[in-house]
C-alpha positions in Angstrom: 0.1 0.1 -0.2 1.1 3.3 -0.3 3.0 5.3 2.4 3.6 8.9 1.8 3.0 12.4 3.1 1.6 15.6 1.4 4.6 18.1 1.1 4.9 20.9 -1.4 7.2 21.9 -4.3 8.4 25.2 -5.1 6.7 27.1 -7.8 9.5 26.9 -10.0 9.2 23.5 -10.5 6.0 23.9 -12.8 8.3 26.2 -15.0 10.3 24.3 -17.7 13.6 25.7 -16.1 15.3 25.4 -13.3 19.0 26.2 -11.5 21.3 23.6 -10.4 21.2 24.8 -7.4 17.7 24.5 -6.4 17.4 22.0 -3.9 13.7 20.7 -3.0 12.7 20.8 0.7 10.5 18.2 2.3 8.3 20.2 5.1 7.2 17.1 6.7 10.4 16.5 8.3 10.7 16.7 12.0 14.0 18.0 12.8 15.0 16.2 15.9 17.3 19.0 17.0 14.5 21.1 17.5 11.2 18.6 18.5 11.0 17.3 20.7 13.2 19.4 22.8 11.9 19.5 26.5 9.2 17.2 28.8 6.4 19.3 27.4 7.2 18.1 24.0 7.7 14.5 24.9 4.2 14.8 26.9 2.3 16.4 23.2 3.6 12.8 21.5 2.1 10.7 24.1 -0.7 12.3 24.5 -1.0 12.1 20.6 -0.5 8.2 21.1 -3.7 8.0 23.2 -5.9 10.2 20.6 -7.3 7.3 18.3 -7.6 5.0 21.2 -10.6 7.1 22.7 -14.0 7.1 22.8 -14.9 9.6 19.3 -17.7 9.1 16.6 -15.4 10.8 14.1 -12.0 9.3 14.9 -11.6 7.3 17.9 -11.4 3.3 17.4 -13.4 2.7 21.1 -16.4 5.0 20.5 -19.5 3.5 21.7 -21.6 4.6 18.6 -21.9 2.5 15.4 -18.4 3.2 14.2 -16.7 1.9 17.4 -15.1 -1.8 17.8 -17.5 -2.7 20.5 -21.0 -1.9 19.0 -20.2 -3.9 15.7 -18.5 -6.9 17.3 -20.5 -7.5 20.0 -23.6 -7.0 17.3 -21.7 -10.0 15.3 -22.9 -12.2 18.8 -25.9 -12.8 20.4 -25.3 -9.9 22.5 -26.7 -7.5 20.2 -29.3 -7.4 17.3 -29.4 -4.6 14.9 -32.8 -4.4 12.2 -30.7 -2.0 10.1 -27.7 -0.1 8.7 -24.0 -1.6 9.6 -25.6 -3.0 12.7 -28.0 -5.2 10.6 -24.9 -6.6 8.4 -23.1 -7.4 11.8 -25.9 -9.4 13.2 -26.3 -11.5 10.0 -22.8 -11.5 9.0 -23.2 -10.3 6.0 -20.6 -7.6 5.3 -18.3 -7.3 2.4 -15.5 -5.3 1.0 -17.5 -2.6 -0.3 -18.9 -2.2 3.0 -17.0 1.2 4.5 -18.6 0.4 8.1 -16.7 -2.6 8.3 -13.4 -1.7 6.4 -12.8 1.6 7.7 -11.2 0.7 11.0 -8.2 -0.7 9.2 -8.6 2.5 6.9 -8.9 5.2 9.1 -6.2 3.9 11.7 -3.3 1.5 10.5 -1.4 4.8 9.3 -1.4 5.6 13.0 0.4 2.4 13.8 3.1 4.3 11.5 2.9 6.9 13.2 3.9 5.7 16.7 6.8 3.9 15.2 7.8 7.3 14.2 7.0 9.0 17.9 9.5 6.5 19.1 12.4 7.1 17.1 11.9 10.8 17.8 11.4 10.4 21.4 14.7 8.2 21.4 16.4 10.8 19.5 15.6 13.3 21.8 17.8 15.1 24.2 15.7 14.7 27.4 16.6 12.5 30.1 16.7 8.5 29.7 14.0 8.3 32.2 11.5 10.3 30.1 12.5 8.6 26.9 12.0 5.2 28.9 8.3 6.1 30.7 7.1 7.9 27.1 8.1 5.1 24.6 6.5 2.5 26.9 3.3 4.4 26.7 3.8 4.9 22.7 4.5 1.1 22.8 1.6 0.1 24.7 -0.6 2.0 22.3 1.2 0.7 19.4 0.3 -3.0 20.7 -3.2 -2.2 22.0 -3.8 -0.6 18.2 -2.4 -3.4 16.7 -3.8 -6.4 18.5 -7.4 -4.5 18.1 -6.8 -4.2 14.3 -5.0 -7.9 14.0 -8.3 -9.4 15.9 -10.6 -7.9 13.5 -8.8 -8.5 10.2 -5.9 -11.1 10.5 -2.1 -9.7 10.0 -1.4 -6.2 9.3 0.8 -4.3 7.2 3.4 -3.1 9.4 5.6 -0.5 7.7 9.3 -0.5 8.8 11.2 2.7 10.3 13.3 2.6 7.4 10.4 2.8 4.8 8.5 5.4 6.5 11.8 7.6 7.0 11.4 7.9 3.1 8.0 9.0 2.3 8.5 10.6 -1.1 9.3 6.7 -1.9 6.3 4.9 -2.8 6.6 1.6 -1.3 4.0 -1.0 -1.4 3.7 -4.0 1.3 2.6 -7.1 1.8 1.0 -7.9 5.0 3.0 -9.6 7.8 2.7 -13.3 8.5 0.4 -14.4 11.3 3.7 -15.4 13.4 5.3 -12.3 12.5 2.5 -10.0 13.2 1.9 -12.0 16.8 5.7 -11.3 17.4 5.3 -7.5 16.4 2.3 -7.1 19.2 3.9 -9.0 21.9 7.0 -7.3 21.7 5.6 -4.1 22.5 3.5 -5.4 24.8 6.3 -6.7 26.9 8.8 -3.8 26.6 5.9 -1.8 27.7 5.1 -3.9 30.8 8.6 -3.4 31.6 8.7 0.3 31.7 5.2 1.5 32.4 4.3 2.3 36.1 3.0 -0.4 38.6 -1.0 -0.3 38.9 -0.5 1.6 42.4 1.5 4.3 40.4 -0.6 4.9 37.3 -2.6 8.1 36.5 -6.2 7.1 36.3 -7.1 6.6 32.6 -3.3 6.0 31.4 -1.6 2.9 30.9 -0.1 0.6 33.4 1.9 -2.7 33.3 -1.0 -4.6 34.4 -3.2 -3.0 31.2 0.3 -4.1 28.6 -0.1 -7.6 30.3 -4.1 -7.3 30.4 -3.6 -6.7 26.3 -0.8 -9.5 26.3 -3.4 -11.9 27.8 -5.9 -11.2 25.1 -3.3 -11.9 22.3 -2.0 -15.5 23.8 -5.9 -16.8 24.1 -6.3 -15.7 20.2 -3.1 -18.0 19.9 -4.3 -20.2 22.3 -1.3 -19.9 24.6 -2.5 -21.2 27.4 0.7 -21.4 29.1 1.8 -17.7 28.4 -1.6 -16.6 29.5 -1.5 -18.3 32.6 1.8 -16.5 33.4 0.5 -13.4 32.8 -2.3 -13.8 35.0 -0.7 -14.6 38.1 1.9 -11.5 37.3 -1.2 -9.4 37.2 -2.6 -11.5 40.6 1.3 -11.2 42.0 0.6 -7.2 41.9 -1.6 -7.2 45.0 -3.2 -4.5 43.7 -6.7 -5.6 42.3 -9.7 -7.2 43.4 -13.3 -8.2 42.5 -15.5 -4.5 43.3 -18.0 -6.5 45.2 -21.0 -4.4 43.5 -20.8 -5.4 39.8 -24.0 -2.6 38.7 -21.8 0.3 40.4 -19.1 -0.2 38.5 -20.9 1.6 35.6 -22.4 4.4 37.5 -21.0 8.1 37.0 -17.8 7.8 39.0 -17.8 4.0 38.9 -14.8 3.4 37.2 -12.7 5.7 39.5 -13.9 4.3 42.7 -13.1 0.9 41.5 -10.2 -1.3 42.4 -11.1 -3.8 39.4 -10.7 -1.9 36.7 -7.7 -2.1 35.1 -8.0 0.6 32.3 -10.9 3.0 31.2 -11.1 5.8 29.1 -12.4 8.7 30.9 -15.2 11.1 29.1 -16.7 14.2 29.6 -19.3 16.4 28.2 -16.8 18.2 26.4 -16.1 15.1 24.3 -12.6 15.2 25.2 -13.5 11.6 24.9 -17.1 10.8 24.2 -19.7 7.9 25.6 -22.7 7.6 23.4 -24.0 4.4 24.8 -27.3 6.0 26.1 -27.7 7.7 22.5 -27.5 4.6 21.1 -29.4 2.1 22.8 -32.1 4.1 24.8 -35.8 4.8 22.9 -36.6 8.5 21.7 -39.8 8.3 24.1 -37.4 7.0 27.4 -38.4 8.8 30.0 -37.0 11.2 31.4 -34.3 11.4 28.7 -34.2 9.1 25.8 -32.3 8.2 22.6 -32.1 6.9 18.9 -32.6 3.1 19.9 -30.5 2.0 17.1 -29.9 -1.6 18.4 -31.2 -3.9 21.0 -30.0 -7.4 22.6 -31.7 -10.5 21.9 -34.0 -11.9 24.4 -32.2 -15.4 23.5 -29.0 -14.0 25.4 -31.6 -12.7 28.1 -32.7 -15.9 28.9 -29.4 -17.7 29.4 -29.2 -15.5 32.0 -30.1 -16.9 36.0 -32.8 -15.1 37.1 -31.1 -13.9 40.1 -27.7 -12.6 38.2 -27.3 -9.3 38.9 -25.0 -8.6 35.8 -28.7 -8.7 33.5 -29.6 -5.7 35.7 -29.3 -3.2 32.9 -30.1 -5.4 30.9 -33.9 -3.7 30.5 -36.9 -5.8 29.9 -39.3 -3.3 30.1 -39.6 0.9 30.4 -41.8 3.3 30.9 -42.6 5.8 27.6 -42.8 9.2 28.1 -46.8 8.6 27.3 -47.1 6.4 30.2 -47.3 3.7 28.1 -45.2 0.3 29.5 -43.2 -1.8 26.7 -42.6 -5.0 27.8 -41.8 -8.6 25.8 -45.6 -9.2 25.9 -46.1 -5.8 24.2 -42.7 -4.7 22.9 -43.5 -2.2 20.3 -40.3 -1.5 18.0 -37.8 -1.3 20.5 -38.5 -4.8 22.5 -39.1 -7.1 19.6 -35.6 -8.5 19.3 -34.7 -8.2 23.0 -34.1 -5.8 26.0 -32.2 -2.7 26.1 -28.6 -3.3 26.6 -28.0 -0.2 28.8 -25.4 -1.8 30.6 -24.0 1.9 32.6 -25.9 4.4 34.3 -28.7 6.3 32.4 -26.9 9.6 33.8 -30.6 11.0 33.1 -29.5 14.9 34.3 -26.9 14.3 31.4 -26.8 18.2 29.6 -25.7 16.6 26.4 -26.0 13.6 23.8 -22.8 12.3 26.1 -22.3 10.9 29.5 -19.3 11.6 31.5 -19.8 7.7 32.4 -16.2 6.3 31.7 -15.9 3.7 29.1 -14.4 0.5 30.7 -12.3 -1.3 28.7 -10.5 -4.3 30.8 -11.2 -5.7 34.2 -9.5 -7.6 36.6 -12.6 -10.4 36.1 -11.0 -11.1 32.7 -7.7 -12.2 34.6 -9.4 -14.9 36.4 -11.7 -15.9 33.5 -8.7 -16.0 31.5 -6.7 -17.5 34.3 -9.3 -20.7 34.3 -9.6 -20.9 30.8 -5.8 -21.5 30.2 -5.7 -23.8 33.1 -8.2 -26.2 32.0 -7.0 -25.9 28.2 -3.5 -26.5 28.8 -4.2 -29.6 31.6 -7.1 -31.0 29.0 -9.8 -31.2 31.5 -11.2 -28.9 34.1 -9.2 -29.0 37.8 -10.4 -27.7 40.9 -8.4 -24.2 40.4 -10.2 -23.5 37.4 -13.5 -24.2 38.6 -12.8 -22.3 41.6 -11.9 -19.1 39.3 -14.8 -19.7 37.8 -16.9 -19.3 40.9 -15.0 -16.1 42.1 -16.7 -14.6 39.4 -19.8 -16.1 39.9 -19.9 -15.3 43.4 -19.7 -12.0 42.9 -22.7 -12.0 40.7 -24.8 -13.7 43.5 -25.0 -17.1 42.2 -24.2 -20.3 43.5 -21.2 -22.3 43.0 -20.5 -24.6 40.0 -19.5 -28.3 41.0 -16.3 -29.4 39.1 -18.5 -32.8 38.9 -20.9 -31.6 36.3 -18.6 -29.9 34.2 -16.0 -32.7 34.1 -14.9 -32.7 30.5 -13.1 -29.9 28.6 -15.8 -29.2 26.2 -18.3 -28.7 29.0 -16.0 -26.5 31.2 -15.4 -24.3 27.7 -18.7 -23.8 27.2 -19.3 -22.6 30.7 -16.3 -20.6 30.4 -18.0 -19.0 27.2 -21.3 -18.3 28.9 -20.0 -16.7 31.8 -17.4 -14.2 29.4 -20.6 -13.0 27.5 -22.5 -12.6 30.9 -19.6 -10.9 32.3 -18.4 -8.5 29.8 -21.4 -7.8 27.6 -21.1 -4.3 25.9 -17.7 -3.8 27.1 -14.8 -3.7 24.8 -16.4 -6.5 22.0 -14.1 -8.8 23.3 -16.9 -11.6 22.9 -16.8 -12.0 19.4 -12.9 -13.4 19.8 -14.4 -15.2 22.7 -17.1 -17.1 19.9 -14.6 -17.4 17.3 -11.6 -19.0 19.9 -14.4 -21.6 21.1 -15.9 -22.7 17.2 -18.9 -20.7 18.0 -18.8 -17.5 15.8 -20.5 -19.0 12.8 -22.9 -21.4 14.6 -24.3 -18.8 16.9 -24.8 -16.6 14.4 -27.5 -19.0 12.6 -29.1 -19.9 15.8 -29.7 -16.6 16.9 -30.4 -14.0 14.3 -31.3 -16.7 11.9 -28.4 -15.7 9.0 -28.1 -17.2 6.0 -25.0 -15.4 4.4 -22.1 -16.1 7.5 -19.1 -18.4 6.6 -16.1 -19.3 8.1 -14.4 -16.3 6.5 -16.7 -13.9 8.5 -14.2 -14.6 11.4 -12.3 -11.7 10.3 -13.8 -8.1 8.4 -12.6 -7.4 4.8 -10.4 -5.2 3.4 -11.8 -2.2 1.2 -11.1 -2.7 -2.5 -8.9 0.5 -2.2 -6.3 -0.8 -0.2 -6.3 -4.3 -2.3 -5.6 -1.7 -4.8 -3.1 0.0 -3.3 -0.9 -2.9 -2.4 0.0 -3.8 -6.1 -0.4 -7.4 -6.0 1.6 -7.2 -2.6 -1.4 -7.1 -0.3 -4.1 -10.0 0.0 -7.3 -9.7 0.5 -8.8 -11.6 2.9 -10.2 -15.3 1.5 -13.9 -15.2 0.8 -14.2 -11.6 0.0 
């Protein structure tokens, strides 16, 4: 694909004559002797690495709108169902290479990986202290690892431009996608290096990266690759910080200041009314006539998903199976109107009824300690080839917080039965968070069959486990960039 930067050529190049002394200047270059030169410059460059990882409708990959990873990822599963637009394409797994809503994540964000690579190089060349360099590079590498993993999970291996290519922006260099082995190694290297130099959880500023976050993203990568031993090691390392614990109140984590107050949250994206980072979830899921403040009602959950919860499971509290409209009409499963026909309202977070805009101040929770415990349970069982007492105890920790009774190992003696339990608990625990349940279904071989069972799709197939690349992206690769199979 093309790697280029805009630059300006002197007007005289448009004329027929020139002088031998004329030298073209590339104004896109940053002189490391001028910038960055102090801590303020370095901080600005690090903050720029966080920027694409925000929640923002236009340019944040973790937007809680239809342009965000969580929305369309969960819509490919039983958690959400869309009746129109990109959300319907997701629910039916009917996306194609001409559907910009699915190709855009790569098109809009892959060059951010290149920008972060250049940022790391500029920081390393700067004259600031080694200590400042080390921390800054760690944050940028964590950002690059998170973004690369997110895109890899959606599309498979990516193009990752090497630094020497990026330093020649005027030379068009079509590049091939990395092999799967090289892609995984690239992401893992970033996350392991970041974990070395990022602050410990107890020292990290809220909303910024920590050692635990780098390891949590690495856990997701190793789950993706079914590297069970590595998953367990990383889980044990996070547990050993002795910093995190399960929040006693599951629902409270999504109150207005719930994430800030929780010792379970590994990383959350701070949101505000000003839109520094946006959380639009109430706008997306609440119907227009929801009292006292509604939204657009763009998507619902499914009754199939809702019915799989045990009756006293607190994790379904904010799956609203009924609501009273502004005109006093009560809508429920037997009288659904046009909102509850497919399933309940997947509100998840505090409705923030007094919010002054369509946005909310409820922070976007991305990773939690509960994920560490369930990931470790899955790793232990799959490494051993059968569930163990330790693995079941970890599952029961999660269930206990949900006000549910313990599961007995004797009732889940086979690995397949235990993995089904893990998958069920993951769906109930992490619905409408960061969209990771899509990868869970794929890992357990149920992505396609679940789509058929719940959504009745006739469009899905195994190739839909990854999204397509756009036709433009493939064309720019000039034969080196290969489209995903089936598209």
